[in-house]
FINUVEX-852690 format. One record per residue: residue number from 1; x, y, z of N, C-alpha, C in turn. Coordinates in steps of 0.1 Angstrom, whole numbers. Layout:
N
+-----+-------+-------+-------+-------+-------+-------+-------+-------+-------+
! pos !   nc1 !   nc2 !   nc3 !  cac1 !  cac2 !  cac3 !   cc1 !   cc2 !   cc3 !
+-----+-------+-------+-------+-------+-------+-------+-------+-------+-------+
! NUM !     X !     Y !     Z !     X !     Y !     Z !     X !     Y !     Z !
...
+-----+-------+-------+-------+-------+-------+-------+-------+-------+-------+
REM end
This chain:
247
+-----+-------+-------+-------+-------+-------+-------+-------+-------+-------+
! pos !   nc1 !   nc2 !   nc3 !  cac1 !  cac2 !  cac3 !   cc1 !   cc2 !   cc3 !
+-----+-------+-------+-------+-------+-------+-------+-------+-------+-------+
!   1 !  1011 !     9 !   513 !  1014 !    25 !   514 !  1001 !    28 !   501 !
!   2 !  1000 !    21 !   495 !   992 !    24 !   481 !   977 !    24 !   487 !
!   3 !   975 !    16 !   495 !   963 !    12 !   500 !   960 !    24 !   507 !
!   4 !   967 !    31 !   518 !   969 !    40 !   525 !   965 !    53 !   517 !
!   5 !   971 !    56 !   504 !   970 !    66 !   496 !   957 !    64 !   490 !
!   6 !   950 !    55 !   488 !   936 !    54 !   483 !   927 !    57 !   494 !
!   7 !   928 !    54 !   504 !   920 !    59 !   516 !   920 !    72 !   517 !
!   8 !   931 !    77 !   519 !   933 !    94 !   520 !   925 !    98 !   507 !
!   9 !   927 !    97 !   496 !   920 !   101 !   482 !   906 !   101 !   484 !
!  10 !   900 !    87 !   493 !   885 !    85 !   493 !   882 !    98 !   504 !
!  11 !   890 !    99 !   513 !   886 !   106 !   523 !   883 !   123 !   521 !
!  12 !   895 !   126 !   512 !   893 !   140 !   508 !   882 !   142 !   497 !
!  13 !   879 !   132 !   489 !   867 !   131 !   480 !   854 !   133 !   489 !
!  14 !   853 !   125 !   500 !   842 !   125 !   509 !   841 !   142 !   513 !
!  15 !   852 !   147 !   519 !   852 !   160 !   526 !   846 !   170 !   515 !
!  16 !   850 !   169 !   501 !   844 !   178 !   492 !   833 !   179 !   488 !
!  17 !   831 !   165 !   488 !   812 !   163 !   488 !   805 !   170 !   499 !
!  18 !   808 !   165 !   511 !   805 !   171 !   523 !   803 !   188 !   522 !
!  19 !   814 !   193 !   519 !   814 !   208 !   519 !   805 !   214 !   509 !
!  20 !   804 !   209 !   495 !   794 !   214 !   486 !   783 !   212 !   492 !
!  21 !   779 !   201 !   498 !   765 !   198 !   504 !   760 !   209 !   514 !
!  22 !   770 !   210 !   526 !   768 !   220 !   536 !   768 !   230 !   531 !
!  23 !   773 !   238 !   524 !   774 !   250 !   522 !   762 !   257 !   516 !
!  24 !   755 !   246 !   509 !   739 !   251 !   504 !   730 !   253 !   515 !
!  25 !   730 !   248 !   529 !   726 !   248 !   539 !   728 !   257 !   550 !
!  26 !   736 !   265 !   548 !   740 !   276 !   556 !   737 !   292 !   553 !
!  27 !   734 !   299 !   562 !   732 !   314 !   556 !   745 !   320 !   553 !
!  28 !   747 !   321 !   540 !   760 !   327 !   534 !   762 !   342 !   540 !
!  29 !   749 !   350 !   540 !   751 !   362 !   544 !   756 !   364 !   558 !
!  30 !   749 !   357 !   568 !   754 !   355 !   583 !   770 !   353 !   583 !
!  31 !   773 !   340 !   577 !   787 !   337 !   576 !   795 !   348 !   570 !
!  32 !   793 !   355 !   561 !   801 !   367 !   559 !   802 !   375 !   571 !
!  33 !   791 !   380 !   577 !   793 !   388 !   587 !   801 !   384 !   599 !
!  34 !   801 !   371 !   601 !   812 !   365 !   611 !   824 !   363 !   607 !
!  35 !   827 !   361 !   594 !   840 !   360 !   589 !   846 !   375 !   591 !
!  36 !   841 !   381 !   583 !   846 !   398 !   584 !   849 !   403 !   597 !
!  37 !   841 !   401 !   608 !   843 !   402 !   622 !   856 !   398 !   625 !
!  38 !   855 !   384 !   621 !   870 !   375 !   625 !   882 !   384 !   620 !
!  39 !   881 !   385 !   608 !   893 !   392 !   603 !   895 !   405 !   611 !
!  40 !   887 !   413 !   613 !   890 !   425 !   622 !   895 !   422 !   637 !
!  41 !   888 !   411 !   642 !   892 !   409 !   655 !   907 !   405 !   656 !
!  42 !   911 !   395 !   645 !   922 !   391 !   644 !   935 !   402 !   642 !
!  43 !   932 !   411 !   637 !   941 !   424 !   636 !   942 !   435 !   645 !
!  44 !   932 !   431 !   655 !   929 !   441 !   668 !   938 !   438 !   679 !
!  45 !   947 !   444 !   687 !   954 !   442 !   697 !   948 !   445 !   709 !
!  46 !   942 !   456 !   709 !   933 !   460 !   721 !   919 !   451 !   724 !
!  47 !   923 !   444 !   735 !   913 !   437 !   742 !   900 !   444 !   744 !
!  48 !   901 !   454 !   750 !   891 !   463 !   750 !   881 !   466 !   737 !
!  49 !   887 !   469 !   727 !   882 !   470 !   713 !   878 !   458 !   709 !
!  50 !   885 !   446 !   712 !   880 !   432 !   707 !   866 !   428 !   713 !
!  51 !   863 !   430 !   727 !   852 !   430 !   731 !   840 !   438 !   728 !
!  52 !   845 !   450 !   726 !   835 !   459 !   720 !   829 !   454 !   706 !
!  53 !   839 !   447 !   697 !   835 !   443 !   684 !   828 !   431 !   687 !
!  54 !   831 !   423 !   695 !   823 !   410 !   696 !   811 !   414 !   702 !
!  55 !   808 !   426 !   709 !   794 !   428 !   716 !   783 !   435 !   706 !
!  56 !   793 !   442 !   694 !   786 !   446 !   684 !   780 !   433 !   673 !
!  57 !   788 !   423 !   673 !   782 !   413 !   666 !   769 !   406 !   674 !
!  58 !   771 !   406 !   686 !   759 !   398 !   693 !   749 !   406 !   690 !
!  59 !   746 !   419 !   690 !   736 !   429 !   686 !   730 !   426 !   674 !
!  60 !   740 !   424 !   664 !   733 !   422 !   651 !   727 !   410 !   649 !
!  61 !   728 !   398 !   658 !   722 !   385 !   660 !   711 !   384 !   667 !
!  62 !   707 !   397 !   673 !   696 !   395 !   681 !   681 !   391 !   677 !
!  63 !   679 !   394 !   664 !   666 !   395 !   657 !   670 !   381 !   647 !
!  64 !   678 !   374 !   650 !   682 !   363 !   639 !   678 !   350 !   645 !
!  65 !   673 !   338 !   636 !   672 !   327 !   643 !   687 !   321 !   646 !
!  66 !   687 !   320 !   659 !   701 !   317 !   664 !   704 !   301 !   662 !
!  67 !   694 !   293 !   657 !   701 !   281 !   653 !   708 !   282 !   641 !
!  68 !   710 !   290 !   632 !   718 !   293 !   621 !   732 !   293 !   629 !
!  69 !   733 !   300 !   638 !   747 !   300 !   644 !   754 !   288 !   646 !
!  70 !   744 !   277 !   651 !   751 !   264 !   650 !   756 !   258 !   636 !
!  71 !   748 !   259 !   627 !   751 !   254 !   616 !   764 !   261 !   610 !
!  72 !   766 !   277 !   614 !   777 !   283 !   607 !   789 !   277 !   616 !
!  73 !   788 !   274 !   631 !   799 !   267 !   638 !   805 !   255 !   632 !
!  74 !   793 !   248 !   632 !   796 !   231 !   623 !   803 !   231 !   613 !
!  75 !   800 !   242 !   600 !   801 !   243 !   589 !   819 !   247 !   590 !
!  76 !   823 !   255 !   600 !   835 !   262 !   601 !   844 !   253 !   605 !
!  77 !   839 !   246 !   616 !   848 !   236 !   623 !   850 !   223 !   612 !
!  78 !   840 !   219 !   603 !   842 !   210 !   595 !   850 !   209 !   582 !
!  79 !   852 !   223 !   582 !   861 !   227 !   566 !   873 !   236 !   566 !
!  80 !   875 !   245 !   579 !   879 !   256 !   580 !   891 !   255 !   593 !
!  81 !   893 !   242 !   598 !   904 !   240 !   608 !   915 !   232 !   604 !
!  82 !   928 !   232 !   613 !   939 !   228 !   610 !   946 !   225 !   624 !
!  83 !   955 !   217 !   622 !   961 !   212 !   635 !   967 !   227 !   642 !
!  84 !   974 !   236 !   634 !   979 !   246 !   638 !   967 !   258 !   644 !
!  85 !   954 !   256 !   638 !   942 !   266 !   642 !   929 !   254 !   644 !
!  86 !   929 !   248 !   653 !   919 !   241 !   656 !   906 !   246 !   658 !
!  87 !   906 !   258 !   662 !   892 !   264 !   663 !   895 !   280 !   660 !
!  88 !   894 !   283 !   647 !   893 !   296 !   641 !   886 !   307 !   649 !
!  89 !   889 !   319 !   646 !   881 !   329 !   650 !   866 !   331 !   649 !
!  90 !   864 !   324 !   636 !   847 !   324 !   634 !   839 !   317 !   642 !
!  91 !   846 !   306 !   645 !   839 !   296 !   656 !   839 !   302 !   668 !
!  92 !   850 !   310 !   674 !   851 !   316 !   686 !   839 !   327 !   687 !
!  93 !   837 !   332 !   677 !   826 !   342 !   675 !   813 !   336 !   678 !
!  94 !   809 !   325 !   670 !   799 !   316 !   671 !   794 !   313 !   685 !
!  95 !   806 !   308 !   693 !   805 !   306 !   707 !   801 !   319 !   716 !
!  96 !   807 !   328 !   713 !   803 !   341 !   718 !   789 !   343 !   716 !
!  97 !   783 !   344 !   706 !   770 !   345 !   703 !   763 !   336 !   711 !
!  98 !   765 !   325 !   716 !   759 !   313 !   721 !   756 !   318 !   734 !
!  99 !   759 !   330 !   740 !   755 !   337 !   753 !   739 !   339 !   751 !
! 100 !   734 !   342 !   740 !   722 !   346 !   738 !   712 !   332 !   736 !
! 101 !   716 !   321 !   735 !   711 !   307 !   733 !   701 !   306 !   743 !
! 102 !   690 !   300 !   739 !   679 !   296 !   749 !   681 !   282 !   751 !
! 103 !   669 !   276 !   756 !   672 !   261 !   756 !   668 !   254 !   744 !
! 104 !   658 !   262 !   739 !   654 !   256 !   723 !   665 !   255 !   716 !
! 105 !   676 !   266 !   715 !   685 !   265 !   706 !   697 !   254 !   711 !
! 106 !   696 !   249 !   725 !   704 !   240 !   730 !   700 !   228 !   725 !
! 107 !   685 !   225 !   724 !   682 !   214 !   719 !   683 !   212 !   704 !
! 108 !   684 !   221 !   696 !   687 !   221 !   684 !   701 !   213 !   681 !
! 109 !   710 !   220 !   690 !   724 !   216 !   687 !   726 !   199 !   695 !
! 110 !   718 !   198 !   704 !   719 !   182 !   707 !   712 !   173 !   694 !
! 111 !   701 !   180 !   689 !   696 !   170 !   677 !   709 !   165 !   668 !
! 112 !   716 !   178 !   666 !   726 !   179 !   656 !   738 !   167 !   660 !
! 113 !   739 !   162 !   671 !   747 !   153 !   676 !   746 !   138 !   671 !
! 114 !   732 !   138 !   669 !   729 !   126 !   662 !   728 !   124 !   648 !
! 115 !   735 !   132 !   640 !   737 !   135 !   626 !   742 !   121 !   621 !
! 116 !   737 !   118 !   610 !   743 !   103 !   602 !   758 !   109 !   600 !
! 117 !   761 !   120 !   598 !   776 !   123 !   594 !   782 !   124 !   607 !
! 118 !   792 !   117 !   610 !   801 !   116 !   625 !   808 !   126 !   626 !
! 119 !   815 !   132 !   617 !   822 !   146 !   620 !   812 !   157 !   622 !
! 120 !   799 !   158 !   616 !   793 !   168 !   620 !   785 !   168 !   633 !
! 121 !   782 !   154 !   639 !   776 !   152 !   654 !   789 !   151 !   662 !
! 122 !   800 !   152 !   659 !   812 !   157 !   669 !   813 !   169 !   668 !
! 123 !   811 !   176 !   658 !   811 !   190 !   659 !   801 !   196 !   671 !
! 124 !   790 !   193 !   668 !   779 !   196 !   676 !   783 !   194 !   690 !
! 125 !   786 !   182 !   693 !   789 !   179 !   706 !   799 !   187 !   714 !
! 126 !   809 !   191 !   706 !   820 !   200 !   709 !   813 !   213 !   709 !
! 127 !   805 !   218 !   703 !   799 !   230 !   705 !   791 !   231 !   719 !
! 128 !   786 !   221 !   718 !   778 !   220 !   734 !   787 !   222 !   748 !
! 129 !   798 !   215 !   744 !   811 !   217 !   756 !   815 !   231 !   757 !
! 130 !   819 !   238 !   745 !   825 !   251 !   744 !   814 !   258 !   753 !
! 131 !   801 !   258 !   748 !   791 !   266 !   756 !   787 !   265 !   770 !
! 132 !   792 !   253 !   778 !   793 !   250 !   791 !   801 !   258 !   795 !
! 133 !   812 !   266 !   787 !   821 !   273 !   795 !   818 !   288 !   798 !
! 134 !   807 !   291 !   789 !   800 !   305 !   789 !   798 !   312 !   804 !
! 135 !   802 !   323 !   807 !   798 !   328 !   820 !   791 !   342 !   820 !
! 136 !   780 !   344 !   827 !   776 !   358 !   827 !   774 !   360 !   843 !
! 137 !   780 !   373 !   848 !   782 !   378 !   860 !   784 !   365 !   871 !
! 138 !   794 !   354 !   867 !   799 !   347 !   876 !   788 !   332 !   875 !
! 139 !   781 !   333 !   868 !   770 !   323 !   865 !   774 !   313 !   851 !
! 140 !   776 !   303 !   852 !   775 !   295 !   841 !   763 !   295 !   834 !
! 141 !   760 !   299 !   822 !   749 !   300 !   815 !   742 !   286 !   811 !
! 142 !   749 !   279 !   803 !   744 !   268 !   798 !   749 !   254 !   805 !
! 143 !   756 !   253 !   814 !   764 !   242 !   818 !   752 !   232 !   825 !
! 144 !   743 !   235 !   831 !   733 !   227 !   836 !   727 !   217 !   826 !
! 145 !   726 !   225 !   815 !   719 !   216 !   804 !   726 !   208 !   798 !
! 146 !   738 !   215 !   795 !   747 !   205 !   787 !   754 !   193 !   793 !
! 147 !   759 !   197 !   807 !   762 !   184 !   818 !   751 !   171 !   817 !
! 148 !   738 !   175 !   820 !   726 !   166 !   818 !   727 !   161 !   808 !
! 149 !   726 !   168 !   794 !   725 !   160 !   783 !   735 !   150 !   779 !
! 150 !   747 !   154 !   783 !   758 !   144 !   781 !   758 !   133 !   791 !
! 151 !   756 !   136 !   805 !   757 !   124 !   813 !   744 !   114 !   812 !
! 152 !   733 !   120 !   807 !   720 !   109 !   807 !   723 !   104 !   793 !
! 153 !   732 !   109 !   783 !   731 !   101 !   770 !   745 !    96 !   765 !
! 154 !   755 !    97 !   774 !   767 !    93 !   770 !   767 !    77 !   765 !
! 155 !   762 !    67 !   772 !   762 !    56 !   766 !   756 !    51 !   752 !
! 156 !   752 !    63 !   748 !   747 !    61 !   734 !   754 !    68 !   724 !
! 157 !   764 !    75 !   729 !   774 !    83 !   720 !   782 !    70 !   711 !
! 158 !   785 !    77 !   701 !   796 !    64 !   692 !   809 !    65 !   703 !
! 159 !   817 !    55 !   698 !   832 !    56 !   705 !   838 !    68 !   705 !
! 160 !   838 !    73 !   692 !   845 !    85 !   688 !   840 !    97 !   695 !
! 161 !   828 !   100 !   696 !   823 !   109 !   707 !   824 !   110 !   720 !
! 162 !   825 !    98 !   726 !   828 !    94 !   738 !   842 !   100 !   742 !
! 163 !   850 !    97 !   732 !   864 !    99 !   736 !   868 !   114 !   735 !
! 164 !   862 !   120 !   725 !   862 !   135 !   722 !   856 !   143 !   734 !
! 165 !   846 !   139 !   739 !   837 !   145 !   750 !   847 !   143 !   765 !
! 166 !   851 !   131 !   766 !   858 !   131 !   779 !   872 !   137 !   778 !
! 167 !   878 !   139 !   768 !   891 !   148 !   768 !   885 !   163 !   768 !
! 168 !   877 !   164 !   762 !   873 !   182 !   763 !   867 !   184 !   779 !
! 169 !   860 !   175 !   783 !   857 !   178 !   798 !   868 !   177 !   808 !
! 170 !   881 !   167 !   804 !   891 !   165 !   810 !   899 !   179 !   812 !
! 171 !   898 !   189 !   799 !   907 !   198 !   798 !   899 !   213 !   803 !
! 172 !   888 !   212 !   804 !   880 !   224 !   808 !   872 !   222 !   821 !
! 173 !   866 !   211 !   823 !   856 !   210 !   835 !   859 !   200 !   845 !
! 174 !   871 !   196 !   845 !   875 !   184 !   857 !   871 !   189 !   869 !
! 175 !   869 !   203 !   872 !   866 !   208 !   885 !   851 !   205 !   888 !
! 176 !   844 !   203 !   879 !   831 !   202 !   880 !   827 !   187 !   883 !
! 177 !   817 !   185 !   895 !   815 !   172 !   901 !   808 !   160 !   888 !
! 178 !   798 !   168 !   881 !   792 !   160 !   872 !   800 !   156 !   862 !
! 179 !   808 !   165 !   857 !   817 !   163 !   845 !   829 !   150 !   850 !
! 180 !   833 !   152 !   863 !   845 !   144 !   869 !   838 !   130 !   870 !
! 181 !   825 !   129 !   871 !   815 !   117 !   873 !   817 !   111 !   859 !
! 182 !   815 !   119 !   849 !   812 !   113 !   835 !   829 !   106 !   830 !
! 183 !   838 !   115 !   832 !   853 !   111 !   830 !   855 !    98 !   838 !
! 184 !   853 !    97 !   848 !   855 !    85 !   856 !   848 !    73 !   851 !
! 185 !   836 !    75 !   852 !   827 !    64 !   846 !   828 !    64 !   833 !
! 186 !   836 !    68 !   824 !   837 !    65 !   810 !   849 !    54 !   807 !
! 187 !   861 !    53 !   818 !   871 !    45 !   816 !   881 !    48 !   804 !
! 188 !   877 !    59 !   799 !   887 !    62 !   787 !   898 !    71 !   791 !
! 189 !   909 !    65 !   786 !   922 !    73 !   792 !   932 !    77 !   779 !
! 190 !   929 !    73 !   767 !   935 !    75 !   755 !   927 !    80 !   744 !
! 191 !   934 !    92 !   739 !   928 !   100 !   728 !   929 !    92 !   715 !
! 192 !   920 !    82 !   712 !   922 !    73 !   701 !   909 !    76 !   694 !
! 193 !   909 !    81 !   677 !   897 !    82 !   672 !   899 !    69 !   659 !
! 194 !   887 !    64 !   656 !   887 !    55 !   644 !   874 !    59 !   637 !
! 195 !   878 !    59 !   623 !   869 !    65 !   613 !   869 !    51 !   603 !
! 196 !   860 !    44 !   605 !   859 !    33 !   595 !   847 !    26 !   588 !
! 197 !   848 !    22 !   578 !   835 !    18 !   571 !   830 !     6 !   577 !
! 198 !   838 !     1 !   584 !   836 !   -16 !   589 !   830 !   -13 !   602 !
! 199 !   826 !    -4 !   609 !   823 !     2 !   622 !   811 !     9 !   622 !
! 200 !   799 !     7 !   628 !   788 !    14 !   631 !   792 !    27 !   638 !
! 201 !   790 !    39 !   634 !   796 !    53 !   640 !   784 !    61 !   645 !
! 202 !   772 !    56 !   642 !   760 !    63 !   648 !   759 !    63 !   662 !
! 203 !   752 !    74 !   668 !   748 !    77 !   683 !   734 !    75 !   682 !
! 204 !   730 !    71 !   692 !   716 !    72 !   695 !   713 !    75 !   708 !
! 205 !   701 !    84 !   711 !   700 !    89 !   724 !   695 !    82 !   735 !
! 206 !   698 !    82 !   745 !   692 !    73 !   758 !   680 !    80 !   763 !
! 207 !   680 !    94 !   767 !   667 !   100 !   775 !   666 !   112 !   764 !
! 208 !   673 !   117 !   757 !   671 !   127 !   749 !   659 !   123 !   738 !
! 209 !   648 !   134 !   738 !   638 !   132 !   728 !   639 !   142 !   715 !
! 210 !   638 !   140 !   704 !   637 !   149 !   693 !   622 !   153 !   694 !
! 211 !   619 !   166 !   685 !   608 !   171 !   687 !   595 !   163 !   686 !
! 212 !   598 !   150 !   676 !   586 !   141 !   673 !   588 !   130 !   679 !
! 213 !   600 !   130 !   689 !   600 !   117 !   698 !   604 !   107 !   687 !
! 214 !   611 !   108 !   676 !   614 !    99 !   666 !   626 !   100 !   661 !
! 215 !   636 !    91 !   659 !   648 !    91 !   652 !   648 !    88 !   638 !
! 216 !   649 !    96 !   632 !   646 !    91 !   617 !   661 !    92 !   610 !
! 217 !   665 !    79 !   610 !   678 !    76 !   602 !   674 !    62 !   593 !
! 218 !   679 !    63 !   581 !   676 !    54 !   573 !   687 !    42 !   576 !
! 219 !   685 !    30 !   572 !   696 !    20 !   574 !   709 !    22 !   566 !
! 220 !   704 !    27 !   554 !   717 !    30 !   547 !   727 !    40 !   553 !
! 221 !   722 !    50 !   558 !   731 !    63 !   564 !   735 !    59 !   579 !
! 222 !   727 !    47 !   585 !   735 !    44 !   597 !   747 !    42 !   600 !
! 223 !   756 !    40 !   590 !   771 !    38 !   590 !   777 !    51 !   583 !
! 224 !   782 !    60 !   589 !   790 !    69 !   582 !   800 !    67 !   575 !
! 225 !   802 !    69 !   564 !   811 !    68 !   552 !   825 !    74 !   554 !
! 226 !   831 !    68 !   561 !   846 !    75 !   565 !   858 !    65 !   561 !
! 227 !   868 !    68 !   555 !   879 !    59 !   552 !   885 !    54 !   567 !
! 228 !   892 !    44 !   566 !   898 !    39 !   580 !   908 !    49 !   583 !
! 229 !   910 !    53 !   597 !   921 !    61 !   599 !   921 !    60 !   616 !
! 230 !   932 !    62 !   619 !   933 !    62 !   633 !   942 !    73 !   638 !
! 231 !   938 !    82 !   649 !   943 !    97 !   653 !   945 !    92 !   667 !
! 232 !   957 !    97 !   674 !   960 !    96 !   685 !   967 !   109 !   694 !
! 233 !   969 !   112 !   704 !   971 !   124 !   709 !   987 !   128 !   709 !
! 234 !   996 !   116 !   699 !  1008 !   118 !   698 !  1010 !   126 !   688 !
! 235 !  1001 !   128 !   680 !  1002 !   138 !   667 !  1011 !   147 !   670 !
! 236 !  1017 !   156 !   660 !  1024 !   171 !   663 !  1015 !   183 !   664 !
! 237 !  1006 !   183 !   674 !   999 !   193 !   673 !  1003 !   203 !   684 !
! 238 !  1000 !   218 !   681 !  1005 !   227 !   689 !   997 !   226 !   702 !
! 239 !   985 !   223 !   700 !   976 !   220 !   713 !   963 !   212 !   708 !
! 240 !   957 !   204 !   716 !   945 !   195 !   711 !   936 !   204 !   706 !
! 241 !   928 !   200 !   695 !   918 !   208 !   688 !   907 !   211 !   699 !
! 242 !   905 !   210 !   709 !   894 !   218 !   718 !   900 !   228 !   726 !
! 243 !   912 !   228 !   726 !   919 !   241 !   737 !   920 !   256 !   729 !
! 244 !   908 !   258 !   724 !   908 !   272 !   718 !   907 !   281 !   729 !
! 245 !   901 !   278 !   742 !   904 !   288 !   753 !   913 !   296 !   755 !
! 246 !   926 !   291 !   752 !   937 !   300 !   753 !   943 !   307 !   746 !
! 247 !   933 !   309 !   734 !   938 !   318 !   723 !   935 !   334 !   728 !
+-----+-------+-------+-------+-------+-------+-------+-------+-------+-------+
REM end
């Protein structure tokens, strides 16, 4: 029991250090805009008005470097989620802004999947999954890019990323032929995540190319420093963390 408590204390310390480091890398003015809009959305019951509010936010971001939206999404997911609220409204608004993303913006997210920080990389991969659900006049905007990236690079994902990815695909894209192939080929049937200092949790690209075609990871950072913990789908969650679409 004492060993578990020490592990938990270590994990909380790591999270605190991560938050302090990450907050310095985000555009806090943009985050404030999203956060304030989220508060208004949460208080608005009329869905037509909610749609108008979201569209106004998108207009604000038309002349902004949209890669910053990815950073805001990851920040929010890393530090402001809970079992009761696995995808807060600010994160949903970031996904909505993703309607404007270009392939360059998607490439930026994909580079984040290979972060030395396993949690950050997982948030980036899940962001791509959410973007694959966006539609415009009956056409999925980013699905081709997202599923091609996942299919071609799946074998290089860490085990945790493989598990998270498969269960997200099962819940939202199981009717897609490519997604179903990824699910079937993975052989993953249980939602079990392991965070351990004893295992290499890094991911490596298979076909994905960084801008400079190089992966710059020091050997010191290849292993994400996490406390040992196992999480499975039997936890008392109102819904798995990826099921924001039902909100």
